C-alpha positions as CSV (number, residue, x, y, z in Angstrom):
1,M,14.9,6.4,14.8
2,S,16.0,5.6,11.2
3,E,14.6,2.7,9.2
4,E,17.3,1.3,6.8
5,F,16.6,0.9,3.3
6,V,16.8,-1.9,0.3
7,T,16.7,-1.0,-3.4
8,I,14.3,-3.5,-5.6
9,K,13.8,-3.3,-9.2
10,I,10.1,-3.5,-10.5
11,P,9.2,-3.4,-14.4
12,K,8.8,-0.1,-15.2
13,R,5.3,-0.8,-16.7
14,L,4.6,-1.5,-12.8
15,Y,5.9,1.5,-11.7
16,V,4.2,3.9,-14.0
17,E,0.9,2.2,-13.1
18,I,1.3,3.0,-9.8
19,E,2.0,6.7,-10.4
20,K,-0.8,6.5,-11.9
21,R,-2.8,5.2,-9.0
22,V,-0.9,7.9,-6.5
23,E,-2.3,10.7,-8.4
24,E,-6.1,9.2,-8.8
25,S,-5.9,9.0,-4.5
26,G,-6.4,12.2,-4.3
27,G,-3.0,12.9,-1.9
28,E,-3.8,9.1,0.1
29,F,-0.2,8.5,-1.2
30,K,2.8,10.9,-1.8
31,D,4.5,8.7,-4.1
32,P,5.0,5.5,-5.6
33,Q,7.1,4.5,-2.5
34,E,4.5,5.0,-0.2
35,Y,2.4,2.9,-1.9
36,I,3.9,0.5,-2.8
37,E,4.8,0.1,1.3
38,F,0.9,0.2,1.9
39,V,0.5,-2.6,0.0
40,L,3.5,-4.9,0.5
41,N,2.3,-4.0,4.5
42,E,-0.7,-4.8,3.8
43,V,0.4,-8.8,2.2
44,V,2.7,-9.1,5.1
45,K,-0.4,-8.7,7.5
46,E,-2.7,-10.9,5.8
47,E,-0.2,-13.5,5.9
48,D,0.7,-13.8,9.1
49,E,-1.1,-16.1,11.1
50,G,-3.5,-14.9,14.4
51,E,-2.8,-11.5,13.5
52,E,-6.7,-9.9,13.4
53,Y,-7.4,-6.2,12.8
54,T,-9.7,-4.4,15.3
55,P,-12.8,-2.9,13.5
56,E,-10.8,0.5,13.3
57,E,-8.3,-1.3,11.3
58,E,-10.1,-3.0,9.0
59,E,-12.9,-0.1,8.1
60,E,-9.8,1.9,7.1
61,I,-7.8,-0.7,5.0
62,K,-11.4,-1.0,2.9
63,R,-11.2,2.7,2.9
64,R,-7.9,2.7,1.3
65,L,-8.1,-0.6,-0.6
66,R,-11.4,1.0,-2.2
67,Q,-10.0,4.3,-2.3
68,L,-7.3,2.0,-4.8
69,G,-9.8,0.5,-6.8
70,Y,-9.2,-3.3,-5.2
71,I,-13.1,-3.6,-4.4
């Protein structure tokens, strides 16, 4: 099933920083869009009450955030 997409605007300086992080991710993300989707999904998941991660999911999230320099 195909997902619909919308366009959002972000400052160019932020986009350039995201491009750098994608390059530094060692292939973890193929492009800035994939990076942005991952980060936004993580933020939205954190906000959802009652949603808990399995220990494996938590480790995967921590690994990816570590790789991105957040932790």
